[in-house]
All heavy atoms as a GROMACS GRO file, in nm:
protein
  488
    1MET      N    1   0.087  -0.117  -0.001
    1MET     CA    2   0.000   0.000   0.000
    1MET      C    3   0.090   0.122   0.002
    1MET      O    4   0.171   0.137   0.084
    1MET     CB    5  -0.087  -0.002   0.124
    1MET     CG    6  -0.165   0.123   0.145
    1MET     SD    7  -0.292   0.108   0.271
    1MET     CE    8  -0.195   0.114   0.420
    2ASN      N    9   0.075   0.206  -0.099
    2ASN     CA   10   0.148   0.328  -0.104
    2ASN      C   11   0.067   0.437  -0.035
    2ASN      O   12  -0.055   0.441  -0.042
    2ASN     CB   13   0.175   0.370  -0.250
    2ASN     CG   14   0.272   0.274  -0.313
    2ASN    OD1   15   0.360   0.222  -0.247
    2ASN    ND2   16   0.260   0.254  -0.442
    3SER      N   17   0.137   0.527   0.032
    3SER     CA   18   0.075   0.638   0.096
    3SER      C   19   0.004   0.725  -0.010
    3SER      O   20   0.071   0.778  -0.096
    3SER     CB   21   0.178   0.717   0.173
    3SER     OG   22   0.137   0.844   0.200
    4ALA      N   23  -0.127   0.734  -0.004
    4ALA     CA   24  -0.202   0.807  -0.105
    4ALA      C   25  -0.180   0.957  -0.093
    4ALA      O   26  -0.171   1.027  -0.192
    4ALA     CB   27  -0.347   0.775  -0.095
    5ALA      N   28  -0.173   1.005   0.026
    5ALA     CA   29  -0.161   1.151   0.044
    5ALA      C   30  -0.025   1.183   0.110
    5ALA      O   31  -0.007   1.154   0.224
    5ALA     CB   32  -0.274   1.201   0.134
    6GLN      N   33   0.064   1.232   0.031
    6GLN     CA   34   0.193   1.278   0.086
    6GLN      C   35   0.172   1.420   0.135
    6GLN      O   36   0.154   1.510   0.056
    6GLN     CB   37   0.300   1.273  -0.026
    6GLN     CG   38   0.341   1.135  -0.068
    6GLN     CD   39   0.446   1.082   0.027
    6GLN    OE1   40   0.527   1.154   0.078
    6GLN    NE2   41   0.443   0.951   0.051
    7LYS      N   42   0.172   1.438   0.264
    7LYS     CA   43   0.144   1.570   0.320
    7LYS      C   44   0.273   1.635   0.367
    7LYS      O   45   0.367   1.571   0.408
    7LYS     CB   46   0.048   1.556   0.440
    7LYS     CG   47  -0.086   1.506   0.400
    7LYS     CD   48  -0.180   1.508   0.517
    7LYS     CE   49  -0.316   1.460   0.472
    7LYS     NZ   50  -0.412   1.459   0.581
    8THR      N   51   0.275   1.764   0.356
    8THR     CA   52   0.387   1.842   0.400
    8THR      C   53   0.342   1.938   0.512
    8THR      O   54   0.245   2.007   0.494
    8THR     CB   55   0.447   1.925   0.285
    8THR    OG1   56   0.485   1.837   0.181
    8THR    CG2   57   0.566   2.005   0.331
    9MET      N   58   0.412   1.928   0.622
    9MET     CA   59   0.384   2.017   0.736
    9MET      C   60   0.492   2.126   0.736
    9MET      O   61   0.609   2.097   0.723
    9MET     CB   62   0.386   1.941   0.866
    9MET     CG   63   0.279   1.837   0.878
    9MET     SD   64   0.293   1.739   1.030
    9MET     CE   65   0.282   1.864   1.155
   10THR      N   66   0.453   2.247   0.756
   10THR     CA   67   0.552   2.355   0.758
   10THR      C   68   0.523   2.450   0.873
   10THR      O   69   0.412   2.464   0.920
   10THR     CB   70   0.550   2.436   0.629
   10THR    OG1   71   0.421   2.497   0.612
   10THR    CG2   72   0.582   2.352   0.507
   11ASN      N   73   0.626   2.509   0.924
   11ASN     CA   74   0.618   2.626   1.010
   11ASN      C   75   0.741   2.711   0.978
   11ASN      O   76   0.815   2.679   0.889
   11ASN     CB   77   0.601   2.588   1.156
   11ASN     CG   78   0.729   2.554   1.230
   11ASN    OD1   79   0.837   2.582   1.181
   11ASN    ND2   80   0.717   2.492   1.344
   12SER      N   81   0.762   2.814   1.051
   12SER     CA   82   0.869   2.906   1.015
   12SER      C   83   1.008   2.846   1.033
   12SER      O   84   1.106   2.898   0.977
   12SER     CB   85   0.857   3.035   1.095
   12SER     OG   86   0.866   3.003   1.236
   13ASN      N   87   1.021   2.733   1.106
   13ASN     CA   88   1.152   2.681   1.135
   13ASN      C   89   1.189   2.552   1.061
   13ASN      O   90   1.306   2.519   1.047
   13ASN     CB   91   1.167   2.652   1.286
   13ASN     CG   92   1.156   2.778   1.368
   13ASN    OD1   93   1.202   2.883   1.327
   13ASN    ND2   94   1.094   2.767   1.483
   14PHE      N   95   1.093   2.474   1.012
   14PHE     CA   96   1.126   2.350   0.948
   14PHE      C   97   1.018   2.304   0.853
   14PHE      O   98   0.905   2.354   0.855
   14PHE     CB   99   1.151   2.242   1.052
   14PHE     CG  100   1.028   2.202   1.127
   14PHE    CD1  101   0.950   2.094   1.084
   14PHE    CD2  102   0.988   2.269   1.243
   14PHE    CE1  103   0.836   2.057   1.155
   14PHE    CE2  104   0.874   2.231   1.312
   14PHE     CZ  105   0.798   2.127   1.268
   15VAL      N  106   1.053   2.208   0.767
   15VAL     CA  107   0.959   2.144   0.675
   15VAL      C  108   0.969   1.996   0.702
   15VAL      O  109   1.078   1.940   0.705
   15VAL     CB  110   0.994   2.174   0.529
   15VAL    CG1  111   0.903   2.096   0.434
   15VAL    CG2  112   0.981   2.323   0.500
   16LEU      N  113   0.855   1.930   0.720
   16LEU     CA  114   0.852   1.786   0.745
   16LEU      C  115   0.768   1.719   0.639
   16LEU      O  116   0.650   1.747   0.626
   16LEU     CB  117   0.792   1.759   0.884
   16LEU     CG  118   0.771   1.615   0.926
   16LEU    CD1  119   0.906   1.545   0.935
   16LEU    CD2  120   0.698   1.606   1.056
   17ASN      N  121   0.828   1.630   0.561
   17ASN     CA  122   0.756   1.554   0.458
   17ASN      C  123   0.718   1.419   0.513
   17ASN      O  124   0.803   1.350   0.572
   17ASN     CB  125   0.844   1.537   0.334
   17ASN     CG  126   0.864   1.666   0.260
   17ASN    OD1  127   0.774   1.746   0.245
   17ASN    ND2  128   0.988   1.691   0.217
   18ALA      N  129   0.594   1.379   0.494
   18ALA     CA  130   0.549   1.247   0.539
   18ALA      C  131   0.621   1.138   0.460
   18ALA      O  132   0.637   1.152   0.337
   18ALA     CB  133   0.397   1.236   0.522
   19PRO      N  134   0.668   1.032   0.527
   19PRO     CA  135   0.736   0.926   0.453
   19PRO      C  136   0.641   0.846   0.364
   19PRO      O  137   0.521   0.837   0.394
   19PRO     CB  138   0.793   0.840   0.567
   19PRO     CG  139   0.701   0.863   0.681
   19PRO     CD  140   0.654   1.007   0.668
   20LYS      N  141   0.692   0.789   0.261
   20LYS     CA  142   0.618   0.700   0.175
   20LYS      C  143   0.628   0.560   0.230
   20LYS      O  144   0.738   0.510   0.258
   20LYS     CB  145   0.673   0.706   0.033
   20LYS     CG  146   0.598   0.620  -0.063
   20LYS     CD  147   0.654   0.633  -0.203
   20LYS     CE  148   0.580   0.545  -0.297
   20LYS     NZ  149   0.633   0.555  -0.434
   21ILE      N  150   0.513   0.493   0.249
   21ILE     CA  151   0.509   0.360   0.307
   21ILE      C  152   0.473   0.261   0.195
   21ILE      O  153   0.371   0.274   0.130
   21ILE     CB  154   0.408   0.352   0.420
   21ILE    CG1  155   0.448   0.448   0.532
   21ILE    CG2  156   0.395   0.208   0.471
   21ILE    CD1  157   0.345   0.460   0.642
   22THR      N  158   0.561   0.161   0.177
   22THR     CA  159   0.534   0.058   0.076
   22THR      C  160   0.528  -0.078   0.147
   22THR      O  161   0.618  -0.113   0.219
   22THR     CB  162   0.646   0.056  -0.028
   22THR    OG1  163   0.657   0.186  -0.088
   22THR    CG2  164   0.618  -0.044  -0.139
   23LEU      N  165   0.415  -0.148   0.126
   23LEU     CA  166   0.396  -0.279   0.188
   23LEU      C  167   0.430  -0.389   0.090
   23LEU      O  168   0.413  -0.372  -0.034
   23LEU     CB  169   0.250  -0.296   0.234
   23LEU     CG  170   0.198  -0.196   0.336
   23LEU    CD1  171   0.051  -0.226   0.366
   23LEU    CD2  172   0.281  -0.195   0.461
   24THR      N  173   0.473  -0.503   0.144
   24THR     CA  174   0.494  -0.620   0.058
   24THR      C  175   0.358  -0.678   0.021
   24THR      O  176   0.254  -0.636   0.078
   24THR     CB  177   0.574  -0.729   0.133
   24THR    OG1  178   0.495  -0.779   0.242
   24THR    CG2  179   0.710  -0.678   0.185
   25LYS      N  180   0.354  -0.770  -0.070
   25LYS     CA  181   0.229  -0.832  -0.110
   25LYS      C  182   0.162  -0.902   0.008
   25LYS      O  183   0.039  -0.893   0.026
   25LYS     CB  184   0.253  -0.931  -0.227
   25LYS     CG  185   0.129  -0.990  -0.287
   25LYS     CD  186   0.052  -0.883  -0.360
   25LYS     CE  187  -0.064  -0.946  -0.436
   25LYS     NZ  188  -0.159  -0.846  -0.483
   26VAL      N  189   0.238  -0.969   0.091
   26VAL     CA  190   0.182  -1.037   0.208
   26VAL      C  191   0.124  -0.934   0.308
   26VAL      O  192   0.014  -0.952   0.357
   26VAL     CB  193   0.290  -1.123   0.279
   26VAL    CG1  194   0.242  -1.176   0.412
   26VAL    CG2  195   0.334  -1.237   0.186
   27GLU      N  196   0.196  -0.825   0.332
   27GLU     CA  197   0.147  -0.723   0.421
   27GLU      C  198   0.020  -0.659   0.365
   27GLU      O  199  -0.073  -0.634   0.440
   27GLU     CB  200   0.254  -0.616   0.442
   27GLU     CG  201   0.374  -0.664   0.520
   27GLU     CD  202   0.493  -0.570   0.513
   27GLU    OE1  203   0.505  -0.493   0.416
   27GLU    OE2  204   0.573  -0.574   0.608
   28GLN      N  205   0.016  -0.637   0.236
   28GLN     CA  206  -0.103  -0.583   0.174
   28GLN      C  207  -0.222  -0.674   0.187
   28GLN      O  208  -0.333  -0.631   0.218
   28GLN     CB  209  -0.079  -0.552   0.024
   28GLN     CG  210  -0.198  -0.487  -0.046
   28GLN     CD  211  -0.234  -0.353   0.012
   28GLN    OE1  212  -0.150  -0.263   0.018
   28GLN    NE2  213  -0.359  -0.338   0.054
   29ASN      N  214  -0.198  -0.806   0.170
   29ASN     CA  215  -0.305  -0.904   0.186
   29ASN      C  216  -0.359  -0.907   0.330
   29ASN      O  217  -0.481  -0.919   0.351
   29ASN     CB  218  -0.258  -1.043   0.145
   29ASN     CG  219  -0.243  -1.056  -0.004
   29ASN    OD1  220  -0.301  -0.981  -0.083
   29ASN    ND2  221  -0.162  -1.153  -0.048
   30ILE      N  222  -0.271  -0.894   0.428
   30ILE     CA  223  -0.313  -0.891   0.569
   30ILE      C  224  -0.397  -0.768   0.594
   30ILE      O  225  -0.504  -0.774   0.656
   30ILE     CB  226  -0.191  -0.896   0.662
   30ILE    CG1  227  -0.124  -1.034   0.653
   30ILE    CG2  228  -0.231  -0.865   0.806
   30ILE    CD1  229   0.011  -1.042   0.720
   31CYS      N  230  -0.355  -0.655   0.543
   31CYS     CA  231  -0.430  -0.530   0.560
   31CYS      C  232  -0.570  -0.543   0.495
   31CYS      O  233  -0.670  -0.498   0.551
   31CYS     CB  234  -0.355  -0.412   0.501
   31CYS     SG  235  -0.215  -0.357   0.600
   32ASN      N  236  -0.573  -0.600   0.375
   32ASN     CA  237  -0.702  -0.618   0.307
   32ASN      C  238  -0.793  -0.709   0.387
   32ASN      O  239  -0.913  -0.680   0.400
   32ASN     CB  240  -0.678  -0.677   0.166
   32ASN     CG  241  -0.616  -0.579   0.072
   32ASN    OD1  242  -0.619  -0.458   0.094
   32ASN    ND2  243  -0.558  -0.627  -0.035
   33LEU      N  244  -0.739  -0.816   0.442
   33LEU     CA  245  -0.821  -0.908   0.524
   33LEU      C  246  -0.876  -0.838   0.646
   33LEU      O  247  -0.997  -0.849   0.676
   33LEU     CB  248  -0.736  -1.028   0.565
   33LEU     CG  249  -0.802  -1.128   0.659
   33LEU    CD1  250  -0.913  -1.202   0.584
   33LEU    CD2  251  -0.702  -1.228   0.712
   34LEU      N  252  -0.792  -0.760   0.716
   34LEU     CA  253  -0.837  -0.691   0.836
   34LEU      C  254  -0.939  -0.579   0.801
   34LEU      O  255  -1.037  -0.562   0.873
   34LEU     CB  256  -0.718  -0.628   0.906
   34LEU     CG  257  -0.620  -0.730   0.967
   34LEU    CD1  258  -0.495  -0.660   1.019
   34LEU    CD2  259  -0.687  -0.806   1.080
   35ASN      N  260  -0.919  -0.510   0.689
   35ASN     CA  261  -1.016  -0.409   0.646
   35ASN      C  262  -1.148  -0.475   0.609
   35ASN      O  263  -1.254  -0.422   0.643
   35ASN     CB  264  -0.963  -0.329   0.527
   35ASN     CG  265  -0.862  -0.224   0.569
   35ASN    OD1  266  -0.881  -0.158   0.668
   35ASN    ND2  267  -0.758  -0.209   0.490
   36ASP      N  268  -1.143  -0.588   0.540
   36ASP     CA  269  -1.266  -0.660   0.504
   36ASP      C  270  -1.342  -0.704   0.628
   36ASP      O  271  -1.466  -0.689   0.636
   36ASP     CB  272  -1.237  -0.781   0.416
   36ASP     CG  273  -1.192  -0.743   0.276
   36ASP    OD1  274  -1.208  -0.626   0.236
   36ASP    OD2  275  -1.136  -0.831   0.207
   37TYR      N  276  -1.271  -0.758   0.727
   37TYR     CA  277  -1.335  -0.800   0.852
   37TYR      C  278  -1.399  -0.682   0.921
   37TYR      O  279  -1.514  -0.693   0.967
   37TYR     CB  280  -1.232  -0.868   0.946
   37TYR     CG  281  -1.299  -0.900   1.078
   37TYR    CD1  282  -1.375  -1.014   1.092
   37TYR    CD2  283  -1.289  -0.815   1.186
   37TYR    CE1  284  -1.439  -1.044   1.211
   37TYR    CE2  285  -1.350  -0.842   1.306
   37TYR     CZ  286  -1.426  -0.956   1.320
   37TYR     OH  287  -1.491  -0.984   1.436
   38THR      N  288  -1.327  -0.570   0.929
   38THR     CA  289  -1.381  -0.451   0.995
   38THR      C  290  -1.509  -0.404   0.927
   38THR      O  291  -1.609  -0.373   0.992
   38THR     CB  292  -1.277  -0.338   0.995
   38THR    OG1  293  -1.157  -0.386   1.060
   38THR    CG2  294  -1.325  -0.214   1.062
   39ASP      N  295  -1.509  -0.405   0.793
   39ASP     CA  296  -1.630  -0.364   0.718
   39ASP      C  297  -1.746  -0.455   0.746
   39ASP      O  298  -1.858  -0.412   0.769
   39ASP     CB  299  -1.599  -0.360   0.568
   39ASP     CG  300  -1.506  -0.247   0.530
   39ASP    OD1  301  -1.489  -0.152   0.609
   39ASP    OD2  302  -1.450  -0.255   0.419
   40LEU      N  303  -1.721  -0.588   0.742
   40LEU     CA  304  -1.828  -0.685   0.767
   40LEU      C  305  -1.880  -0.674   0.909
   40LEU      O  306  -2.002  -0.681   0.931
   40LEU     CB  307  -1.778  -0.829   0.739
   40LEU     CG  308  -1.755  -0.860   0.594
   40LEU    CD1  309  -1.686  -0.998   0.583
   40LEU    CD2  310  -1.886  -0.862   0.517
   41TYR      N  311  -1.791  -0.659   1.007
   41TYR     CA  312  -1.833  -0.644   1.145
   41TYR      C  313  -1.923  -0.521   1.163
   41TYR      O  314  -2.028  -0.530   1.228
   41TYR     CB  315  -1.709  -0.630   1.236
   41TYR     CG  316  -1.743  -0.613   1.382
   41TYR    CD1  317  -1.753  -0.724   1.465
   41TYR    CD2  318  -1.764  -0.488   1.437
   41TYR    CE1  319  -1.782  -0.710   1.600
   41TYR    CE2  320  -1.795  -0.471   1.571
   41TYR     CZ  321  -1.806  -0.585   1.653
   41TYR     OH  322  -1.837  -0.569   1.786
   42ASN      N  323  -1.882  -0.411   1.104
   42ASN     CA  324  -1.961  -0.288   1.118
   42ASN      C  325  -2.095  -0.298   1.048
   42ASN      O  326  -2.194  -0.239   1.092
   42ASN     CB  327  -1.881  -0.169   1.069
   42ASN     CG  328  -1.772  -0.128   1.167
   42ASN    OD1  329  -1.784  -0.150   1.287
   42ASN    ND2  330  -1.664  -0.074   1.118
   43GLN      N  331  -2.102  -0.375   0.941
   43GLN     CA  332  -2.231  -0.396   0.870
   43GLN      C  333  -2.323  -0.480   0.958
   43GLN      O  334  -2.442  -0.453   0.970
   43GLN     CB  335  -2.207  -0.464   0.736
   43GLN     CG  336  -2.148  -0.373   0.632
   43GLN     CD  337  -2.114  -0.449   0.506
   43GLN    OE1  338  -2.158  -0.559   0.482
   43GLN    NE2  339  -2.031  -0.383   0.421
   44LYS      N  340  -2.265  -0.586   1.020
   44LYS     CA  341  -2.344  -0.676   1.101
   44LYS      C  342  -2.392  -0.607   1.231
   44LYS      O  343  -2.504  -0.628   1.275
   44LYS     CB  344  -2.264  -0.801   1.135
   44LYS     CG  345  -2.344  -0.903   1.213
   44LYS     CD  346  -2.268  -1.032   1.229
   44LYS     CE  347  -2.352  -1.135   1.304
   44LYS     NZ  348  -2.286  -1.263   1.317
   45TYR      N  349  -2.304  -0.528   1.292
   45TYR     CA  350  -2.336  -0.465   1.419
   45TYR      C  351  -2.351  -0.314   1.401
   45TYR      O  352  -2.297  -0.235   1.478
   45TYR     CB  353  -2.226  -0.497   1.521
   45TYR     CG  354  -2.213  -0.644   1.548
   45TYR    CD1  355  -2.107  -0.717   1.497
   45TYR    CD2  356  -2.307  -0.710   1.626
   45TYR    CE1  357  -2.096  -0.853   1.520
   45TYR    CE2  358  -2.297  -0.847   1.649
   45TYR     CZ  359  -2.191  -0.918   1.597
   45TYR     OH  360  -2.181  -1.053   1.621
   46HIS      N  361  -2.424  -0.275   1.300
   46HIS     CA  362  -2.441  -0.132   1.269
   46HIS      C  363  -2.515  -0.057   1.381
   46HIS      O  364  -2.512   0.066   1.383
   46HIS     CB  365  -2.514  -0.114   1.138
   46HIS     CG  366  -2.650  -0.180   1.134
   46HIS    ND1  367  -2.763  -0.116   1.182
   46HIS    CD2  368  -2.688  -0.299   1.091
   46HIS    CE1  369  -2.865  -0.195   1.166
   46HIS    NE2  370  -2.825  -0.309   1.112
   47ASN      N  371  -2.582  -0.127   1.473
   47ASN     CA  372  -2.654  -0.061   1.579
   47ASN      C  373  -2.567  -0.028   1.701
   47ASN      O  374  -2.614   0.031   1.797
   47ASN     CB  375  -2.773  -0.146   1.625
   47ASN     CG  376  -2.730  -0.283   1.673
   47ASN    OD1  377  -2.621  -0.328   1.640
   47ASN    ND2  378  -2.817  -0.351   1.745
   48LYS      N  379  -2.438  -0.064   1.697
   48LYS     CA  380  -2.346  -0.032   1.806
   48LYS      C  381  -2.322   0.118   1.809
   48LYS      O  382  -2.318   0.183   1.704
   48LYS     CB  383  -2.212  -0.104   1.787
   48LYS     CG  384  -2.218  -0.254   1.792
   48LYS     CD  385  -2.181  -0.302   1.924
   48LYS     CE  386  -2.180  -0.454   1.924
   48LYS     NZ  387  -2.166  -0.507   2.052
   49PRO      N  388  -2.304   0.178   1.927
   49PRO     CA  389  -2.281   0.324   1.933
   49PRO      C  390  -2.151   0.366   1.868
   49PRO      O  391  -2.140   0.475   1.813
   49PRO     CB  392  -2.280   0.354   2.082
   49PRO     CG  393  -2.267   0.222   2.152
   49PRO     CD  394  -2.309   0.117   2.058
   50GLU      N  395  -2.049   0.285   1.873
   50GLU     CA  396  -1.918   0.316   1.814
   50GLU      C  397  -1.883   0.207   1.714
   50GLU      O  398  -1.879   0.088   1.750
   50GLU     CB  399  -1.808   0.323   1.921
   50GLU     CG  400  -1.824   0.434   2.018
   50GLU     CD  401  -1.781   0.568   1.962
   50GLU    OE1  402  -1.694   0.570   1.874
   50GLU    OE2  403  -1.837   0.672   2.006
   51PRO      N  404  -1.849   0.241   1.590
   51PRO     CA  405  -1.805   0.138   1.496
   51PRO      C  406  -1.666   0.086   1.531
   51PRO      O  407  -1.590   0.156   1.597
   51PRO     CB  408  -1.807   0.210   1.361
   51PRO     CG  409  -1.787   0.354   1.397
   51PRO     CD  410  -1.853   0.372   1.530
   52LEU      N  411  -1.640  -0.034   1.486
   52LEU     CA  412  -1.507  -0.093   1.503
   52LEU      C  413  -1.412  -0.013   1.416
   52LEU      O  414  -1.439   0.014   1.299
   52LEU     CB  415  -1.507  -0.239   1.460
   52LEU     CG  416  -1.376  -0.315   1.477
   52LEU    CD1  417  -1.336  -0.329   1.622
   52LEU    CD2  418  -1.392  -0.456   1.414
   53THR      N  419  -1.298   0.028   1.471
   53THR     CA  420  -1.196   0.104   1.397
   53THR      C  421  -1.069   0.024   1.395
   53THR      O  422  -1.022  -0.024   1.496
   53THR     CB  423  -1.170   0.239   1.467
   53THR    OG1  424  -1.293   0.311   1.473
   53THR    CG2  425  -1.069   0.322   1.393
   54LEU      N  426  -1.013   0.007   1.275
   54LEU     CA  427  -0.889  -0.064   1.256
   54LEU      C  428  -0.773   0.033   1.257
   54LEU      O  429  -0.776   0.133   1.185
   54LEU     CB  430  -0.893  -0.140   1.122
   54LEU     CG  431  -0.766  -0.212   1.081
   54LEU    CD1  432  -0.733  -0.325   1.178
   54LEU    CD2  433  -0.780  -0.265   0.940
   55ARG      N  434  -0.673   0.005   1.339
   55ARG     CA  435  -0.552   0.083   1.340
   55ARG      C  436  -0.432  -0.012   1.332
   55ARG      O  437  -0.423  -0.105   1.411
   55ARG     CB  438  -0.543   0.167   1.469
   55ARG     CG  439  -0.648   0.273   1.475
   55ARG     CD  440  -0.627   0.366   1.595
   55ARG     NE  441  -0.719   0.475   1.594
   55ARG     CZ  442  -0.834   0.475   1.661
   55ARG    NH1  443  -0.869   0.370   1.735
   55ARG    NH2  444  -0.914   0.580   1.655
   56ILE      N  445  -0.346   0.014   1.238
   56ILE     CA  446  -0.231  -0.074   1.216
   56ILE      C  447  -0.106   0.004   1.248
   56ILE      O  448  -0.088   0.116   1.201
   56ILE     CB  449  -0.228  -0.124   1.071
   56ILE    CG1  450  -0.353  -0.204   1.040
   56ILE    CG2  451  -0.105  -0.210   1.046
   56ILE    CD1  452  -0.369  -0.244   0.896
   57THR      N  453  -0.018  -0.053   1.329
   57THR     CA  454   0.110   0.012   1.364
   57THR      C  455   0.222  -0.084   1.328
   57THR      O  456   0.200  -0.204   1.305
   57THR     CB  457   0.116   0.048   1.514
   57THR    OG1  458   0.110  -0.075   1.589
   57THR    CG2  459   0.007   0.140   1.554
   58GLY      N  460   0.338  -0.033   1.326
   58GLY     CA  461   0.454  -0.120   1.297
   58GLY      C  462   0.582  -0.053   1.344
   58GLY      O  463   0.582   0.060   1.392
   59GLY      N  464   0.689  -0.125   1.331
   59GLY     CA  465   0.816  -0.072   1.371
   59GLY      C  466   0.840  -0.094   1.517
   59GLY      O  467   0.785  -0.185   1.578
   60TRP      N  468   0.920  -0.011   1.573
   60TRP     CA  469   0.960  -0.026   1.716
   60TRP      C  470   0.856   0.040   1.802
   60TRP      O  471   0.859   0.158   1.828
   60TRP     CB  472   1.098   0.034   1.736
   60TRP     CG  473   1.203  -0.038   1.662
   60TRP    CD1  474   1.251  -0.008   1.539
   60TRP    CD2  475   1.269  -0.156   1.704
   60TRP    NE1  476   1.345  -0.101   1.503
   60TRP    CE2  477   1.362  -0.192   1.603
   60TRP    CE3  478   1.264  -0.236   1.818
   60TRP    CZ2  479   1.445  -0.304   1.612
   60TRP    CZ3  480   1.347  -0.345   1.826
   60TRP    CH2  481   1.433  -0.378   1.723
   61VAL      N  482   0.759  -0.041   1.846
   61VAL     CA  483   0.654   0.011   1.936
   61VAL      C  484   0.667  -0.051   2.074
   61VAL      O  485   0.720  -0.157   2.089
   61VAL     CB  486   0.512  -0.013   1.882
   61VAL    CG1  487   0.482   0.087   1.773
   61VAL    CG2  488   0.495  -0.154   1.832
   0.00000   0.00000   0.00000
């Protein structure tokens, strides 16, 4: 998955460019599976006050 929106943050002292994230085919498949599950869950339990939100992290956490 390539970062769709490359954002640039600026202020008077510095410029910060968002890094481009590239996933392997396996990582992309895992993300797709998790996104599909989240969508199906939210469709099935649409009456819940808060929808299920998927957040993926990586690296040194």
